[in-house]
C-alpha positions as CSV (number, residue, x, y, z in Angstrom):
1,X,106.3,79.9,95.2
2,X,106.8,81.5,91.8
3,X,107.5,84.6,94.1
4,X,110.6,83.3,95.6
5,X,113.6,85.0,93.9
6,X,115.1,82.8,91.1
7,X,118.7,83.7,91.8
8,X,118.5,82.1,95.2
9,X,116.0,79.5,94.9
10,X,116.5,75.7,93.6
11,X,113.4,74.0,92.7
12,X,114.0,70.3,92.9
13,X,111.8,67.5,91.3
14,X,112.8,63.8,91.3
15,X,109.7,62.6,89.5
16,X,110.1,64.6,86.6
17,X,107.7,67.8,87.2
18,X,108.5,70.5,84.7
19,X,105.9,73.2,85.9
20,X,109.1,75.4,87.6
21,X,112.7,76.0,86.4
22,X,114.3,72.8,87.8
23,X,117.7,73.1,89.4
24,X,120.4,70.8,87.6
25,X,121.7,68.4,90.2
26,X,125.1,68.6,89.1
27,X,125.7,72.0,90.3
28,X,125.6,73.4,93.9
29,X,122.3,74.3,95.4
30,X,121.0,77.8,96.0
31,X,120.4,79.0,99.6
32,X,116.5,78.3,99.4
33,X,115.5,74.9,98.3
34,X,112.0,74.0,97.0
35,X,111.0,70.3,97.0
36,X,108.4,69.5,94.6
37,X,108.2,66.1,95.3
38,X,110.2,63.2,96.8
39,X,112.9,60.8,95.6
40,X,112.4,56.8,95.7
41,X,115.0,56.6,98.8
42,X,115.8,58.9,101.7
43,X,119.4,58.8,101.1
44,X,119.1,60.9,97.9
45,X,117.1,63.5,99.8
46,X,119.9,63.5,102.5
47,X,122.6,64.1,99.9
48,X,120.8,67.4,98.9
49,X,120.8,69.0,102.4
50,X,124.2,70.4,102.7
51,X,125.5,73.2,104.8
52,X,124.7,75.8,102.0
53,X,121.2,75.4,102.1
54,X,119.5,77.9,104.4
55,X,115.8,77.1,104.0
56,X,113.8,74.2,102.8
57,X,110.5,74.7,101.3
58,X,108.2,71.5,100.9
59,X,105.6,71.8,98.3
60,X,104.3,68.1,97.8
61,X,101.2,68.0,96.5
62,X,100.8,66.7,93.0
63,X,101.7,63.2,91.7
64,X,103.4,60.8,94.0
65,X,102.6,57.1,94.7
66,X,100.8,57.6,98.2
67,X,97.7,59.0,96.4
68,X,97.8,56.0,94.1
69,X,97.1,52.8,96.0
70,X,99.2,49.8,95.4
71,X,97.6,46.9,93.7
72,X,96.4,44.1,95.7
73,X,97.5,40.6,94.9
74,X,94.0,39.9,93.6
75,X,94.6,42.8,91.2
76,X,98.0,41.2,90.0
77,X,96.2,37.9,89.6
78,X,93.2,39.4,87.7
79,X,95.7,41.2,85.4
80,X,97.8,37.9,84.9
81,X,94.9,36.0,84.2
82,X,93.7,38.5,81.7
83,X,96.9,38.5,79.8
84,X,96.8,34.5,79.8
85,X,93.4,34.0,78.7
86,X,92.3,36.7,76.5
87,X,92.4,36.5,72.8
88,X,95.6,38.3,71.1
89,X,93.2,40.3,68.9
90,X,90.8,41.8,71.7
91,X,93.7,42.1,74.1
92,X,93.7,45.9,74.1
93,X,89.8,46.3,74.2
94,X,89.3,43.8,76.9
95,X,92.1,45.4,79.1
96,X,90.2,48.8,78.8
97,X,86.9,47.1,79.7
98,X,88.7,45.4,82.6
99,X,90.2,48.5,83.8
100,X,87.2,50.3,84.0
101,X,85.5,47.4,86.0
102,X,88.2,47.2,88.4
103,X,88.9,51.1,88.4
104,X,92.5,50.8,87.7
105,X,94.3,53.9,86.5
106,X,96.4,53.6,83.6
107,X,99.6,54.1,85.7
108,X,98.1,51.1,87.8
109,X,98.0,48.9,84.7
110,X,101.5,50.0,83.5
111,X,103.1,49.2,87.0
112,X,101.5,45.9,87.2
113,X,102.8,45.1,83.5
114,X,106.3,46.6,84.6
115,X,106.3,44.3,87.5
116,X,105.4,41.3,85.4
117,X,108.0,42.1,82.9
118,X,110.8,42.7,85.5
119,X,109.8,39.1,86.7
120,X,109.8,37.8,83.2
121,X,106.1,36.6,83.4
122,X,105.2,38.7,80.4
123,X,107.2,39.0,77.3
124,X,106.9,40.6,73.9
125,X,105.5,38.4,71.4
126,X,106.1,38.3,67.7
127,X,103.0,40.6,66.9
128,X,104.4,43.0,69.2
129,X,101.7,42.5,72.1
130,X,102.5,41.4,75.3
131,X,102.0,37.8,76.1
132,X,102.6,35.2,79.2
133,X,106.0,33.6,79.2
134,X,104.9,29.8,80.1
135,X,108.5,29.1,81.0
136,X,108.8,31.8,83.9
137,X,109.9,30.6,87.0
138,X,107.6,31.2,90.0
139,X,108.8,34.2,91.8
140,X,107.2,36.8,94.5
141,X,105.9,40.0,93.1
142,X,108.0,41.8,95.8
143,X,111.4,40.6,94.0
144,X,110.5,43.0,91.1
145,X,112.9,46.3,91.5
146,X,110.0,48.5,90.5
147,X,107.7,47.0,93.0
148,X,110.5,47.6,95.8
149,X,111.1,51.2,94.5
150,X,107.3,51.8,94.6
151,X,106.8,50.6,98.2
152,X,109.9,52.4,99.1
153,X,108.4,55.8,97.9
154,X,105.1,55.3,99.5
155,X,106.8,54.7,102.9
156,X,108.8,57.8,102.4
157,X,105.9,59.8,101.1
158,X,103.9,58.6,104.7
159,X,106.8,59.8,106.6
160,X,107.1,63.3,105.0
161,X,103.5,64.4,103.4
162,X,101.5,63.2,106.6
163,X,103.9,64.6,108.9
164,X,103.1,67.5,111.2
165,X,105.2,70.8,110.6
166,X,107.2,69.9,113.6
167,X,107.8,66.3,112.6
168,X,108.7,67.4,108.9
169,X,111.2,70.0,110.3
170,X,112.5,67.5,112.7
171,X,113.0,64.7,110.0
172,X,114.8,67.2,107.6
173,X,117.1,68.6,110.2
174,X,117.9,64.9,111.2
175,X,118.7,63.9,107.7
176,X,120.6,67.0,107.4
177,X,122.8,66.4,110.5
178,X,123.4,62.8,109.9
179,X,124.9,63.8,106.4
180,X,127.1,66.2,107.8
181,X,128.2,63.9,110.7
182,X,129.2,61.1,108.0
183,X,131.1,63.8,106.0
184,X,133.2,64.8,109.0
185,X,133.9,60.9,109.8
């Protein structure tokens, strides 16, 4: 990919990769586009595929939600119980131990914490550590915006990463033609 001419190639990353000179999305795309990863929503991808783009290279490979499993309800329950019952002074050490036992990555823990924070199940206490909010109303995990985004990204990655070359080409052409039809109506 690094052999592609820089003056005619736009490298696009939606998830913050920085191993290539990334294109500023506020400027027009160059004729060749390299997608390093996928956005959270298909519409964002469709907006990029203008008539000016001659060729699209898909280089999905590093990162992505698809390669990291979505925590189960049991994982969320275990994390919540840990936060509710663990002594404050040992919270960090016990969370490290629990993550090793449950084989949770740092990203998985951060994701579960973000879901609980968005649902206001967890709050930051006076000592700066997270704690359970005893007055939080009961809500489903799927109500959290970050949960919805993650599920959507996993589904998008499923449709694009595991697609055959023919399916991938068809999907990209379909997105492009749908977007152009919208522009003309």
